[in-house]
N, CA, C and O atoms as CSV, one atom per row, in Angstrom:
chain,resi,resn,atom,element,x,y,z
A,1,MET,N,N,99.473,85.628,61.142
A,1,MET,CA,C,100.149,84.987,62.091
A,1,MET,C,C,99.584,84.536,63.493
A,1,MET,O,O,99.690,85.276,64.470
A,2,LYS,N,N,98.987,83.314,63.562
A,2,LYS,CA,C,98.656,83.310,65.045
A,2,LYS,C,C,100.179,83.037,66.161
A,2,LYS,O,O,101.228,82.459,65.879
A,3,ARG,N,N,99.860,83.547,67.147
A,3,ARG,CA,C,100.945,83.090,68.295
A,3,ARG,C,C,100.848,82.193,68.886
A,3,ARG,O,O,99.685,81.889,69.151
A,4,LYS,N,N,101.723,81.462,69.311
A,4,LYS,CA,C,101.883,80.266,69.848
A,4,LYS,C,C,101.373,80.440,71.251
A,4,LYS,O,O,102.140,81.049,71.997
A,5,GLN,N,N,99.974,79.934,71.879
A,5,GLN,CA,C,99.734,80.210,73.506
A,5,GLN,C,C,100.722,79.648,74.225
A,5,GLN,O,O,101.090,78.475,74.155
A,6,LEU,N,N,101.220,80.645,75.035
A,6,LEU,CA,C,102.054,80.147,76.108
A,6,LEU,C,C,101.598,79.969,77.348
A,6,LEU,O,O,100.674,80.771,77.479
A,7,ARG,N,N,101.779,79.190,78.598
A,7,ARG,CA,C,101.855,78.685,79.839
A,7,ARG,C,C,102.509,79.735,80.547
A,7,ARG,O,O,103.724,79.594,80.682
A,8,TRP,N,N,102.080,80.564,80.939
A,8,TRP,CA,C,103.170,81.401,81.896
A,8,TRP,C,C,103.160,80.882,83.439
A,8,TRP,O,O,102.051,80.855,83.972
A,9,ASP,N,N,103.803,80.644,83.882
A,9,ASP,CA,C,104.084,80.290,85.327
A,9,ASP,C,C,104.336,81.055,86.424
A,9,ASP,O,O,103.849,82.172,86.247
A,10,SER,N,N,104.846,80.963,87.416
A,10,SER,CA,C,104.996,82.469,88.631
A,10,SER,C,C,106.230,82.857,88.380
A,10,SER,O,O,106.490,84.053,88.257
A,11,GLU,N,N,107.305,81.752,88.251
A,11,GLU,CA,C,108.447,82.157,87.854
A,11,GLU,C,C,108.607,83.103,86.781
A,11,GLU,O,O,108.894,84.282,86.986
A,12,GLN,N,N,108.406,82.555,85.521
A,12,GLN,CA,C,108.412,83.330,84.402
A,12,GLN,C,C,107.933,84.543,84.444
A,12,GLN,O,O,108.607,85.484,84.023
A,13,ILE,N,N,106.765,84.704,84.927
A,13,ILE,CA,C,106.134,86.329,84.910
A,13,ILE,C,C,106.764,87.143,86.012
A,13,ILE,O,O,106.621,88.351,85.819
A,14,ARG,N,N,107.453,86.817,87.165
A,14,ARG,CA,C,108.453,87.420,88.069
A,14,ARG,C,C,109.721,87.394,87.087
A,14,ARG,O,O,110.122,88.554,86.991
A,15,ALA,N,N,110.216,86.849,86.606
A,15,ALA,CA,C,111.429,86.573,85.462
A,15,ALA,C,C,111.154,87.999,84.563
A,15,ALA,O,O,111.856,89.009,84.625
A,16,LEU,N,N,110.137,87.839,83.848
A,16,LEU,CA,C,110.009,89.076,82.735
A,16,LEU,C,C,109.594,90.200,83.471
A,16,LEU,O,O,109.741,91.212,82.785
A,17,ARG,N,N,109.117,90.449,84.633
A,17,ARG,CA,C,108.741,92.035,85.275
A,17,ARG,C,C,110.241,92.077,85.705
A,17,ARG,O,O,110.607,93.248,85.596
A,18,GLN,N,N,111.115,91.399,86.085
A,18,GLN,CA,C,112.190,91.911,86.829
A,18,GLN,C,C,113.358,92.319,85.490
A,18,GLN,O,O,114.173,93.239,85.566
A,19,HIS,N,N,113.174,91.293,84.170
A,19,HIS,CA,C,113.772,91.347,82.922
A,19,HIS,C,C,113.293,93.020,82.621
A,19,HIS,O,O,114.077,93.769,82.039
A,20,LEU,N,N,112.257,93.387,82.971
A,20,LEU,CA,C,111.661,94.803,82.362
A,20,LEU,C,C,112.231,96.098,83.236
A,20,LEU,O,O,112.487,97.233,82.835
A,21,GLY,N,N,112.320,95.632,84.336
A,21,GLY,CA,C,112.541,96.563,85.469
A,21,GLY,C,C,111.695,97.448,86.104
A,21,GLY,O,O,111.866,98.553,86.618
A,22,PHE,N,N,110.049,96.191,85.847
A,22,PHE,CA,C,109.054,96.944,86.580
A,22,PHE,C,C,108.650,96.540,87.903
A,22,PHE,O,O,109.180,95.496,88.283
A,23,THR,N,N,107.990,96.996,88.566
A,23,THR,CA,C,107.679,96.812,90.029
A,23,THR,C,C,106.132,96.157,89.610
A,23,THR,O,O,105.500,96.308,88.564
A,24,GLN,N,N,105.814,95.449,90.726
A,24,GLN,CA,C,104.478,94.885,90.246
A,24,GLN,C,C,103.039,95.709,89.667
A,24,GLN,O,O,102.096,95.437,88.924
A,25,GLN,N,N,103.501,96.876,90.493
A,25,GLN,CA,C,102.201,97.984,90.024
A,25,GLN,C,C,102.851,98.297,88.432
A,25,GLN,O,O,101.984,98.149,87.572
A,26,GLN,N,N,103.740,98.562,88.073
A,26,GLN,CA,C,104.279,99.118,86.674
A,26,GLN,C,C,103.777,97.925,85.451
A,26,GLN,O,O,103.239,98.165,84.370
A,27,MET,N,N,104.124,96.697,85.985
A,27,MET,CA,C,103.379,95.522,85.096
A,27,MET,C,C,102.025,95.607,85.014
A,27,MET,O,O,101.515,95.300,83.936
A,28,ALA,N,N,101.285,95.976,85.967
A,28,ALA,CA,C,99.717,95.771,86.103
A,28,ALA,C,C,99.365,96.777,85.460
A,28,ALA,O,O,98.263,96.668,84.921
A,29,ASP,N,N,100.054,97.999,85.274
A,29,ASP,CA,C,99.656,99.207,84.577
A,29,ASP,C,C,99.870,98.782,82.886
A,29,ASP,O,O,99.059,99.175,82.048
A,30,GLU,N,N,101.093,97.916,82.509
A,30,GLU,CA,C,101.236,97.762,81.674
A,30,GLU,C,C,100.156,96.885,81.061
A,30,GLU,O,O,99.861,96.973,79.869
A,31,LEU,N,N,99.464,95.879,82.057
A,31,LEU,CA,C,98.654,94.938,81.453
A,31,LEU,C,C,97.297,95.172,81.347
A,31,LEU,O,O,96.475,94.424,80.819
A,32,GLY,N,N,96.989,96.819,82.153
A,32,GLY,CA,C,95.646,96.837,82.369
A,32,GLY,C,C,94.834,96.412,83.308
A,32,GLY,O,O,93.617,96.470,83.127
A,33,THR,N,N,95.484,95.806,84.720
A,33,THR,CA,C,95.384,95.228,85.287
A,33,THR,C,C,95.610,95.586,87.003
A,33,THR,O,O,95.967,96.733,87.268
A,34,ARG,N,N,95.434,94.757,87.969
A,34,ARG,CA,C,95.794,95.553,89.070
A,34,ARG,C,C,97.031,94.813,89.532
A,34,ARG,O,O,97.557,93.776,89.127
A,35,GLN,N,N,97.307,95.578,90.409
A,35,GLN,CA,C,98.593,94.848,91.197
A,35,GLN,C,C,98.535,93.655,92.090
A,35,GLN,O,O,99.575,93.012,92.233
A,36,GLN,N,N,97.416,93.266,92.730
A,36,GLN,CA,C,97.129,92.156,93.764
A,36,GLN,C,C,97.091,91.301,92.092
A,36,GLN,O,O,98.119,90.624,92.108
A,37,THR,N,N,96.617,91.141,91.187
A,37,THR,CA,C,96.763,90.044,90.192
A,37,THR,C,C,98.150,89.584,89.817
A,37,THR,O,O,98.463,88.394,89.767
A,38,ILE,N,N,99.056,90.701,89.529
A,38,ILE,CA,C,100.269,90.220,89.490
A,38,ILE,C,C,101.071,89.551,90.419
A,38,ILE,O,O,101.969,88.745,90.172
A,39,SER,N,N,100.605,90.021,91.707
A,39,SER,CA,C,101.242,89.450,92.854
A,39,SER,C,C,100.396,87.799,92.747
A,39,SER,O,O,101.058,86.777,92.566
A,40,GLU,N,N,99.007,87.779,92.878
A,40,GLU,CA,C,98.769,86.529,92.781
A,40,GLU,C,C,99.184,85.529,91.675
A,40,GLU,O,O,99.229,84.337,91.980
A,41,TRP,N,N,99.504,85.931,90.365
A,41,TRP,CA,C,100.208,85.294,89.570
A,41,TRP,C,C,101.517,84.790,89.946
A,41,TRP,O,O,101.899,83.663,89.629
A,42,GLU,N,N,102.394,85.836,90.802
A,42,GLU,CA,C,103.642,85.411,91.171
A,42,GLU,C,C,103.860,84.593,92.375
A,42,GLU,O,O,104.962,84.173,92.729
A,43,THR,N,N,102.862,84.411,92.919
A,43,THR,CA,C,102.767,83.612,93.758
A,43,THR,C,C,102.265,81.918,93.645
A,43,THR,O,O,102.289,80.874,94.299
A,44,GLY,N,N,101.901,82.358,92.601
A,44,GLY,CA,C,101.341,80.584,91.952
A,44,GLY,C,C,99.339,80.731,92.284
A,44,GLY,O,O,98.393,80.030,91.924
A,45,MET,N,N,99.418,81.691,92.919
A,45,MET,CA,C,97.706,81.482,93.287
A,45,MET,C,C,96.645,81.540,91.973
A,45,MET,O,O,95.490,81.117,92.024
A,46,TYR,N,N,97.088,81.970,91.140
A,46,TYR,CA,C,96.613,82.212,89.781
A,46,TYR,C,C,97.104,81.936,88.917
A,46,TYR,O,O,98.311,81.894,89.157
A,47,GLU,N,N,96.795,81.576,87.476
A,47,GLU,CA,C,97.749,81.732,86.684
A,47,GLU,C,C,97.012,82.552,85.353
A,47,GLU,O,O,95.938,82.028,85.058
A,48,PRO,N,N,97.335,83.588,84.601
A,48,PRO,CA,C,97.173,84.291,83.688
A,48,PRO,C,C,96.551,83.138,82.521
A,48,PRO,O,O,96.949,81.988,82.336
A,49,ARG,N,N,95.351,83.937,81.759
A,49,ARG,CA,C,94.737,82.804,80.641
A,49,ARG,C,C,94.355,84.243,79.674
A,49,ARG,O,O,94.281,85.410,80.060
A,50,GLY,N,N,94.188,83.777,78.539
A,50,GLY,CA,C,93.437,84.170,77.608
A,50,GLY,C,C,94.074,85.741,77.142
A,50,GLY,O,O,95.289,85.753,76.945
A,51,THR,N,N,93.265,87.167,76.941
A,51,THR,CA,C,94.267,87.772,76.872
A,51,THR,C,C,95.696,88.355,77.570
A,51,THR,O,O,96.758,88.717,77.065
A,52,SER,N,N,95.269,88.284,78.829
A,52,SER,CA,C,96.415,88.257,80.118
A,52,SER,C,C,97.700,87.231,79.266
A,52,SER,O,O,98.657,87.816,78.759
A,53,SER,N,N,97.600,85.803,79.189
A,53,SER,CA,C,98.411,85.385,78.518
A,53,SER,C,C,99.066,85.699,77.283
A,53,SER,O,O,100.275,85.567,77.094
A,54,THR,N,N,98.077,86.196,76.295
A,54,THR,CA,C,98.747,86.762,75.018
A,54,THR,C,C,99.446,87.941,75.286
A,54,THR,O,O,100.588,87.857,74.835
A,55,LEU,N,N,99.172,89.230,75.955
A,55,LEU,CA,C,99.968,90.315,76.314
A,55,LEU,C,C,101.037,90.023,76.986
A,55,LEU,O,O,102.049,90.503,76.475
A,56,LEU,N,N,101.246,89.297,78.134
A,56,LEU,CA,C,102.336,88.720,78.610
A,56,LEU,C,C,103.599,88.123,77.248
A,56,LEU,O,O,104.819,88.277,77.213
A,57,THR,N,N,102.872,87.583,76.484
A,57,THR,CA,C,103.802,87.081,75.415
A,57,THR,C,C,104.248,88.030,74.536
A,57,THR,O,O,105.443,88.138,74.259
A,58,MET,N,N,103.207,88.878,73.973
A,58,MET,CA,C,103.469,90.225,73.505
A,58,MET,C,C,104.515,90.922,73.849
A,58,MET,O,O,105.379,91.216,73.023
A,59,ILE,N,N,104.586,91.350,75.373
A,59,ILE,CA,C,105.538,92.089,75.777
A,59,ILE,C,C,106.801,91.132,75.796
A,59,ILE,O,O,107.856,91.573,75.341
A,60,ALA,N,N,106.744,89.822,76.307
A,60,ALA,CA,C,108.077,89.294,76.366
A,60,ALA,C,C,108.612,89.328,74.673
A,60,ALA,O,O,109.785,89.569,74.388
A,61,GLU,N,N,107.964,89.157,74.038
A,61,GLU,CA,C,108.548,89.051,72.703
A,61,GLU,C,C,109.071,90.365,71.742
A,61,GLU,O,O,109.623,90.288,70.645
A,62,LYS,N,N,108.733,91.543,72.478
A,62,LYS,CA,C,109.057,92.854,72.209
A,62,LYS,C,C,110.446,93.163,73.082
A,62,LYS,O,O,111.451,93.754,72.686
A,63,ALA,N,N,110.208,92.625,74.289
A,63,ALA,CA,C,111.577,93.014,75.333
A,63,ALA,C,C,112.689,91.891,75.034
A,63,ALA,O,O,113.700,91.795,75.730
A,64,SER,N,N,112.447,91.141,74.061
A,64,SER,CA,C,113.626,89.960,73.670
A,64,SER,C,C,114.040,89.257,75.119
A,64,SER,O,O,115.185,89.220,75.570
A,65,PHE,N,N,112.699,88.639,75.827
A,65,PHE,CA,C,113.053,87.944,77.104
A,65,PHE,C,C,113.078,86.733,76.440
A,65,PHE,O,O,112.390,86.534,75.439
A,66,ASP,N,N,113.692,86.050,76.840
A,66,ASP,CA,C,113.891,84.167,76.475
A,66,ASP,C,C,113.340,83.489,77.310
A,66,ASP,O,O,113.868,83.163,78.373
A,67,TYR,N,N,112.224,83.185,76.961
A,67,TYR,CA,C,111.102,81.933,77.781
A,67,TYR,C,C,111.005,80.793,76.973
A,67,TYR,O,O,111.373,80.746,75.799
A,68,GLU,N,N,110.475,79.818,77.652
A,68,GLU,CA,C,110.353,79.002,77.184
A,68,GLU,C,C,108.758,78.172,77.712
A,68,GLU,O,O,108.291,78.310,78.843
A,69,THR,N,N,108.129,77.339,76.630
A,69,THR,CA,C,106.595,76.960,77.183
A,69,THR,C,C,106.987,76.359,78.648
A,69,THR,O,O,108.102,75.971,78.996
A,70,THR,N,N,105.826,76.379,79.394
A,70,THR,CA,C,105.631,75.553,80.451
A,70,THR,C,C,104.892,74.268,80.678
A,70,THR,O,O,103.664,74.310,80.610
A,71,PRO,N,N,105.462,73.184,80.927
A,71,PRO,CA,C,104.526,71.943,80.688
A,71,PRO,C,C,103.342,72.271,81.514
A,71,PRO,O,O,103.314,73.231,82.284
A,72,ALA,N,N,102.360,71.438,81.328
A,72,ALA,CA,C,101.294,71.459,82.186
A,72,ALA,C,C,101.373,70.630,83.634
A,72,ALA,O,O,101.672,69.457,83.859
A,73,ARG,N,N,101.062,71.499,84.344
A,73,ARG,CA,C,101.218,70.534,85.722
A,73,ARG,C,C,100.315,69.785,86.088
A,73,ARG,O,O,99.219,69.799,85.527
A,74,LYS,N,N,100.631,68.889,87.221
A,74,LYS,CA,C,99.676,67.771,87.545
A,74,LYS,C,C,98.381,68.324,88.573
A,74,LYS,O,O,97.516,67.551,88.983
A,75,THR,N,N,98.407,69.586,88.860
A,75,THR,CA,C,97.523,69.988,89.614
A,75,THR,C,C,97.298,71.447,89.151
A,75,THR,O,O,98.112,72.140,89.762
A,76,LYS,N,N,96.554,72.190,88.347
A,76,LYS,CA,C,96.587,73.549,87.843
A,76,LYS,C,C,96.076,74.282,89.080
A,76,LYS,O,O,95.463,73.723,89.989
A,77,PRO,N,N,96.369,75.543,89.039
A,77,PRO,CA,C,95.753,76.603,89.802
A,77,PRO,C,C,94.739,76.893,89.739
A,77,PRO,O,O,94.287,76.215,88.817
A,78,ARG,N,N,93.640,77.769,90.292
A,78,ARG,CA,C,92.774,78.318,89.868
A,78,ARG,C,C,93.151,79.636,88.657
A,78,ARG,O,O,94.183,80.306,88.627
A,79,LYS,N,N,92.026,79.726,87.774
A,79,LYS,CA,C,92.633,80.726,86.809
A,79,LYS,C,C,91.756,81.889,87.014
A,79,LYS,O,O,90.541,81.925,87.205
A,80,ALA,N,N,92.752,82.971,86.925
A,80,ALA,CA,C,92.315,84.342,87.019
A,80,ALA,C,C,91.622,84.923,85.744
A,80,ALA,O,O,91.218,86.086,85.737
C-alpha cells in the first residue's frame, strides 16, 4: 500500500515534535538527521522532502498525530 505523500510545513513539524515530547535533537536522532535540519524545517527555511517527509508521516501515524495535508504555497522555500 502506497502512503499518501504529505507536505510538511514548519508548524506541523513543530507540533509533531511537541506531540512526541521530543527536543529538536531527539527528533533529529529519530530521523537520522542533524538538529540544525530540524531547526531549519521549523523556521521554514527549508521543507523536508523525499525520505524525510515519508519518515515524518510514518512517525506521525505511529504516534496517532492528527495532521492534514498542507496546500501548496505561492512561494516555495528551498528544499533540504
